[in-house]
Short mmCIF file of the C-alpha atoms (twelve columns), coordinates in Angstrom:
data_MODEL
# 
_entry.id   MODEL 
# 
loop_
_atom_site.group_PDB 
_atom_site.id 
_atom_site.type_symbol 
_atom_site.label_atom_id 
_atom_site.label_alt_id 
_atom_site.label_comp_id 
_atom_site.label_asym_id 
_atom_site.label_seq_id 
_atom_site.Cartn_x 
_atom_site.Cartn_y 
_atom_site.Cartn_z 
_atom_site.pdbx_PDB_model_num 
ATOM 1   C CA . UNK A 1   54.200  -111.893 -40.687 1 
ATOM 2   C CA . UNK A 2   51.627  -114.473 -41.335 1 
ATOM 3   C CA . UNK A 3   52.170  -115.756 -37.858 1 
ATOM 4   C CA . UNK A 4   51.615  -112.310 -36.421 1 
ATOM 5   C CA . UNK A 5   48.392  -111.967 -38.367 1 
ATOM 6   C CA . UNK A 6   47.298  -115.377 -37.172 1 
ATOM 7   C CA . UNK A 7   48.144  -114.455 -33.633 1 
ATOM 8   C CA . UNK A 8   46.328  -111.139 -33.941 1 
ATOM 9   C CA . UNK A 9   43.315  -112.928 -35.458 1 
ATOM 10  C CA . UNK A 10  43.196  -115.358 -32.552 1 
ATOM 11  C CA . UNK A 11  43.474  -112.485 -30.079 1 
ATOM 12  C CA . UNK A 12  40.574  -110.724 -31.783 1 
ATOM 13  C CA . UNK A 13  38.548  -113.937 -31.705 1 
ATOM 14  C CA . UNK A 14  39.298  -114.459 -28.010 1 
ATOM 15  C CA . UNK A 15  38.363  -110.839 -27.246 1 
ATOM 16  C CA . UNK A 16  35.209  -111.268 -29.301 1 
ATOM 17  C CA . UNK A 17  34.286  -114.404 -27.358 1 
ATOM 18  C CA . UNK A 18  34.975  -112.616 -24.059 1 
ATOM 19  C CA . UNK A 19  32.936  -109.628 -25.219 1 
ATOM 20  C CA . UNK A 20  30.052  -111.901 -26.303 1 
ATOM 21  C CA . UNK A 21  30.214  -113.775 -23.015 1 
ATOM 22  C CA . UNK A 22  30.215  -110.521 -21.044 1 
ATOM 23  C CA . UNK A 23  27.296  -109.172 -23.085 1 
ATOM 24  C CA . UNK A 24  25.375  -112.412 -22.598 1 
ATOM 25  C CA . UNK A 25  26.041  -112.294 -18.851 1 
ATOM 26  C CA . UNK A 26  25.032  -108.643 -18.704 1 
ATOM 27  C CA . UNK A 27  21.887  -109.398 -20.755 1 
ATOM 28  C CA . UNK A 28  21.046  -112.298 -18.431 1 
ATOM 29  C CA . UNK A 29  21.540  -110.101 -15.372 1 
ATOM 30  C CA . UNK A 30  19.344  -107.405 -16.939 1 
ATOM 31  C CA . UNK A 31  16.623  -109.933 -17.765 1 
ATOM 32  C CA . UNK A 32  16.848  -111.339 -14.218 1 
ATOM 33  C CA . UNK A 33  16.629  -107.874 -12.695 1 
ATOM 34  C CA . UNK A 34  13.646  -106.931 -14.847 1 
ATOM 35  C CA . UNK A 35  11.942  -110.237 -14.041 1 
ATOM 36  C CA . UNK A 36  12.537  -109.673 -10.336 1 
ATOM 37  C CA . UNK A 37  11.230  -106.127 -10.553 1 
ATOM 38  C CA . UNK A 38  8.156   -107.238 -12.476 1 
ATOM 39  C CA . UNK A 39  7.577   -110.094 -10.017 1 
ATOM 40  C CA . UNK A 40  7.893   -107.715 -7.081  1 
ATOM 41  C CA . UNK A 41  5.444   -105.292 -8.694  1 
ATOM 42  C CA . UNK A 42  2.943   -108.060 -9.370  1 
ATOM 43  C CA . UNK A 43  3.412   -109.395 -5.847  1 
ATOM 44  C CA . UNK A 44  2.788   -105.925 -4.428  1 
ATOM 45  C CA . UNK A 45  -0.371  -105.468 -6.496  1 
ATOM 46  C CA . UNK A 46  -1.619  -108.933 -5.536  1 
ATOM 47  C CA . UNK A 47  -0.790  -108.288 -1.876  1 
ATOM 48  C CA . UNK A 48  -2.680  -104.996 -1.977  1 
ATOM 49  C CA . UNK A 49  -5.705  -106.697 -3.548  1 
ATOM 50  C CA . UNK A 50  -5.583  -109.403 -0.888  1 
ATOM 51  C CA . UNK A 51  -5.270  -106.808 1.863   1 
ATOM 52  C CA . UNK A 52  -8.235  -104.842 0.470   1 
ATOM 53  C CA . UNK A 53  -10.324 -108.002 0.225   1 
ATOM 54  C CA . UNK A 54  -9.409  -108.941 3.796   1 
ATOM 55  C CA . UNK A 55  -10.284 -105.446 5.041   1 
ATOM 56  C CA . UNK A 56  -13.629 -105.554 3.199   1 
ATOM 57  C CA . UNK A 57  -14.427 -108.966 4.662   1 
ATOM 58  C CA . UNK A 58  -13.532 -107.766 8.159   1 
ATOM 59  C CA . UNK A 59  -15.680 -104.636 7.740   1 
ATOM 60  C CA . UNK A 60  -18.583 -106.841 6.576   1 
ATOM 61  C CA . UNK A 61  -18.141 -109.080 9.653   1 
ATOM 62  C CA . UNK A 62  -18.184 -106.106 12.000  1 
ATOM 63  C CA . UNK A 63  -21.265 -104.630 10.340  1 
ATOM 64  C CA . UNK A 64  -23.047 -107.990 10.296  1 
ATOM 65  C CA . UNK A 65  -22.467 -108.394 14.032  1 
ATOM 66  C CA . UNK A 66  -23.675 -104.843 14.734  1 
ATOM 67  C CA . UNK A 67  -26.786 -105.193 12.568  1 
ATOM 68  C CA . UNK A 68  -27.713 -108.570 14.035  1 
ATOM 69  C CA . UNK A 69  -27.306 -107.202 17.572  1 
ATOM 70  C CA . UNK A 70  -29.468 -104.221 16.683  1 
ATOM 71  C CA . UNK A 71  -32.203 -106.407 15.145  1 
ATOM 72  C CA . UNK A 72  -32.149 -108.687 18.191  1 
ATOM 73  C CA . UNK A 73  -32.388 -105.632 20.439  1 
ATOM 74  C CA . UNK A 74  -35.415 -104.407 18.481  1 
ATOM 75  C CA . UNK A 75  -37.165 -107.738 18.926  1 
ATOM 76  C CA . UNK A 76  -36.401 -107.750 22.665  1 
ATOM 77  C CA . UNK A 77  -37.723 -104.179 22.826  1 
ATOM 78  C CA . UNK A 78  -40.985 -105.224 21.165  1 
ATOM 79  C CA . UNK A 79  -41.383 -108.059 23.660  1 
ATOM 80  C CA . UNK A 80  -40.735 -105.741 26.605  1 
ATOM 81  C CA . UNK A 81  -43.261 -103.195 25.313  1 
ATOM 82  C CA . UNK A 82  -45.905 -105.869 24.730  1 
ATOM 83  C CA . UNK A 83  -45.454 -107.016 28.347  1 
ATOM 84  C CA . UNK A 84  -45.372 -103.487 29.798  1 
ATOM 85  C CA . UNK A 85  -48.102 -101.717 27.792  1 
ATOM 86  C CA . UNK A 86  -51.039 -103.436 29.559  1 
ATOM 87  C CA . UNK A 87  -49.516 -102.501 32.934  1 
ATOM 88  C CA . UNK A 88  -48.965 -98.836  32.155  1 
ATOM 89  C CA . UNK A 89  -52.219 -97.375  33.324  1 
ATOM 90  C CA . UNK A 90  -53.933 -100.479 34.610  1 
ATOM 91  C CA . UNK A 91  -54.801 -101.137 38.144  1 
ATOM 92  C CA . UNK A 92  -52.159 -103.811 38.397  1 
ATOM 93  C CA . UNK A 93  -49.839 -104.508 41.263  1 
ATOM 94  C CA . UNK A 94  -47.412 -101.556 41.645  1 
ATOM 95  C CA . UNK A 95  -44.545 -103.880 42.574  1 
ATOM 96  C CA . UNK A 96  -45.147 -106.038 39.532  1 
ATOM 97  C CA . UNK A 97  -45.169 -102.973 37.267  1 
ATOM 98  C CA . UNK A 98  -41.965 -101.587 38.825  1 
ATOM 99  C CA . UNK A 99  -40.263 -104.963 38.478  1 
ATOM 100 C CA . UNK A 100 -41.288 -105.142 34.810  1 
ATOM 101 C CA . UNK A 101 -39.869 -101.665 34.194  1 
ATOM 102 C CA . UNK A 102 -36.684 -102.306 36.161  1 
ATOM 103 C CA . UNK A 103 -35.966 -105.818 34.874  1 
ATOM 104 C CA . UNK A 104 -37.462 -105.700 31.383  1 
ATOM 105 C CA . UNK A 105 -37.989 -102.235 29.982  1 
ATOM 106 C CA . UNK A 106 -34.932 -100.300 31.215  1 
ATOM 107 C CA . UNK A 107 -32.341 -102.982 30.301  1 
ATOM 108 C CA . UNK A 108 -33.874 -103.353 26.829  1 
ATOM 109 C CA . UNK A 109 -33.803 -99.607  26.196  1 
ATOM 110 C CA . UNK A 110 -30.185 -99.539  27.366  1 
ATOM 111 C CA . UNK A 111 -29.348 -102.419 25.016  1 
ATOM 112 C CA . UNK A 112 -31.099 -100.582 22.150  1 
ATOM 113 C CA . UNK A 113 -29.022 -97.473  22.824  1 
ATOM 114 C CA . UNK A 114 -25.734 -99.406  22.860  1 
ATOM 115 C CA . UNK A 115 -26.599 -101.396 19.745  1 
ATOM 116 C CA . UNK A 116 -27.695 -98.191  18.015  1 
ATOM 117 C CA . UNK A 117 -24.406 -96.485  18.823  1 
ATOM 118 C CA . UNK A 118 -22.527 -99.405  17.347  1 
ATOM 119 C CA . UNK A 119 -24.582 -99.224  14.148  1 
ATOM 120 C CA . UNK A 120 -23.852 -95.511  13.911  1 
ATOM 121 C CA . UNK A 121 -20.126 -96.126  14.349  1 
ATOM 122 C CA . UNK A 122 -19.656 -99.022  11.935  1 
ATOM 123 C CA . UNK A 123 -22.458 -98.521  9.427   1 
ATOM 124 C CA . UNK A 124 -22.216 -97.036  5.991   1 
ATOM 125 C CA . UNK A 125 -23.750 -93.663  5.182   1 
ATOM 126 C CA . UNK A 126 -26.800 -95.404  3.670   1 
ATOM 127 C CA . UNK A 127 -27.325 -97.653  6.697   1 
ATOM 128 C CA . UNK A 128 -27.064 -94.711  9.097   1 
ATOM 129 C CA . UNK A 129 -29.793 -92.927  7.135   1 
ATOM 130 C CA . UNK A 130 -32.118 -95.938  7.302   1 
ATOM 131 C CA . UNK A 131 -31.179 -96.530  10.917  1 
ATOM 132 C CA . UNK A 132 -32.577 -93.102  11.809  1 
ATOM 133 C CA . UNK A 133 -36.090 -94.262  10.827  1 
ATOM 134 C CA . UNK A 134 -35.812 -97.320  13.068  1 
ATOM 135 C CA . UNK A 135 -34.412 -95.279  15.923  1 
ATOM 136 C CA . UNK A 136 -37.192 -92.706  15.716  1 
ATOM 137 C CA . UNK A 137 -39.734 -95.534  15.789  1 
ATOM 138 C CA . UNK A 138 -38.545 -97.195  18.966  1 
ATOM 139 C CA . UNK A 139 -37.841 -93.894  20.697  1 
ATOM 140 C CA . UNK A 140 -41.394 -92.742  19.887  1 
ATOM 141 C CA . UNK A 141 -42.828 -95.890  21.456  1 
ATOM 142 C CA . UNK A 142 -40.550 -95.465  24.472  1 
ATOM 143 C CA . UNK A 143 -41.700 -91.892  25.044  1 
ATOM 144 C CA . UNK A 144 -45.349 -92.815  24.589  1 
ATOM 145 C CA . UNK A 145 -45.129 -95.625  27.144  1 
ATOM 146 C CA . UNK A 146 -43.023 -93.535  29.543  1 
ATOM 147 C CA . UNK A 147 -45.436 -90.608  29.355  1 
ATOM 148 C CA . UNK A 148 -48.374 -92.853  30.178  1 
ATOM 149 C CA . UNK A 149 -46.584 -94.759  32.941  1 
ATOM 150 C CA . UNK A 150 -48.345 -94.508  36.258  1 
ATOM 151 C CA . UNK A 151 -51.032 -92.159  34.970  1 
ATOM 152 C CA . UNK A 152 -54.623 -93.055  34.381  1 
ATOM 153 C CA . UNK A 153 -55.080 -94.028  30.754  1 
ATOM 154 C CA . UNK A 154 -58.634 -93.182  29.641  1 
ATOM 155 C CA . UNK A 155 -58.868 -96.057  27.176  1 
ATOM 156 C CA . UNK A 156 -56.249 -98.738  27.807  1 
ATOM 157 C CA . UNK A 157 -57.499 -100.870 24.911  1 
ATOM 158 C CA . UNK A 158 -57.062 -97.943  22.487  1 
ATOM 159 C CA . UNK A 159 -53.597 -97.235  23.970  1 
ATOM 160 C CA . UNK A 160 -52.513 -100.849 23.426  1 
ATOM 161 C CA . UNK A 161 -53.799 -100.751 19.816  1 
ATOM 162 C CA . UNK A 162 -51.791 -97.554  19.196  1 
ATOM 163 C CA . UNK A 163 -48.670 -99.128  20.664  1 
ATOM 164 C CA . UNK A 164 -49.228 -102.263 18.573  1 
ATOM 165 C CA . UNK A 165 -49.476 -100.145 15.408  1 
ATOM 166 C CA . UNK A 166 -46.343 -98.245  16.392  1 
ATOM 167 C CA . UNK A 167 -44.546 -101.561 16.877  1 
ATOM 168 C CA . UNK A 168 -45.675 -102.689 13.411  1 
ATOM 169 C CA . UNK A 169 -44.251 -99.450  11.963  1 
ATOM 170 C CA . UNK A 170 -41.042 -100.106 13.857  1 
ATOM 171 C CA . UNK A 171 -40.892 -103.636 12.445  1 
ATOM 172 C CA . UNK A 172 -41.430 -102.316 8.889   1 
ATOM 173 C CA . UNK A 173 -38.628 -99.767  9.346   1 
ATOM 174 C CA . UNK A 174 -36.345 -102.472 10.751  1 
ATOM 175 C CA . UNK A 175 -37.106 -104.813 7.841   1 
ATOM 176 C CA . UNK A 176 -36.413 -102.029 5.341   1 
ATOM 177 C CA . UNK A 177 -33.143 -101.298 7.128   1 
ATOM 178 C CA . UNK A 178 -32.102 -104.967 7.063   1 
ATOM 179 C CA . UNK A 179 -33.134 -105.407 3.414   1 
ATOM 180 C CA . UNK A 180 -31.001 -102.428 2.391   1 
ATOM 181 C CA . UNK A 181 -27.890 -103.297 4.405   1 
ATOM 182 C CA . UNK A 182 -27.710 -106.940 3.383   1 
ATOM 183 C CA . UNK A 183 -25.233 -106.005 0.629   1 
ATOM 184 C CA . UNK A 184 -22.854 -104.546 3.218   1 
ATOM 185 C CA . UNK A 185 -22.526 -107.761 5.157   1 
ATOM 186 C CA . UNK A 186 -22.102 -110.370 2.442   1 
# 
C-alpha cells in the first residue's frame, strides 16, 4: 500500500509539474501576445504621427512655393507697371507702347492670375482672407492703367504719382500677407 501511495504521490507530482509547465507556457504566450499587441499599437500611433508630420511638412512646402511665386509675381507686376505708366497717355511711340503691353504687362498680369489661383487653392483660410487685399490692390492698379491706356491723360505726372502710391499700398498688403503666412510655411 505504501508503494501505491508513493506511486500516486509521484504521479501527482508529475502532473503538477506538467500543469505548472503548461501554465508557465500559457503565461509566456499571453505575455508575448500582449507585448506584440502593445508594440503594434505603439507602432501604429508612431506611424500615424510620422504620417501627419510628413503631410504637414508637404503642405508647408506647397504653400511656401505658392506664396513665393505670388510674391515674385507681385514684384514683376510692379516693375511692369513702373515701365508702362509713363507710356500710358504720353506721346510716345505707339509701337513701343504696344510692345511693352504685349511683352511686359499682359504676361505679368497672366502670371499674377495663375499665382493667385494657386494661393487660393493651397492657402489656409487666413491666408486667403489676406490674399484678397493684395489681389484687390493689383487689380485696381491694372484697371486704372488699362482705363487710361491710349487716352489723353490730363496730368501724367499726377497719374504716375497715384500709381506709385497704389503700388506702395500693394506692397504693404503683400508684406502683411507674407508676415501672416510665415507660420504656415515653416
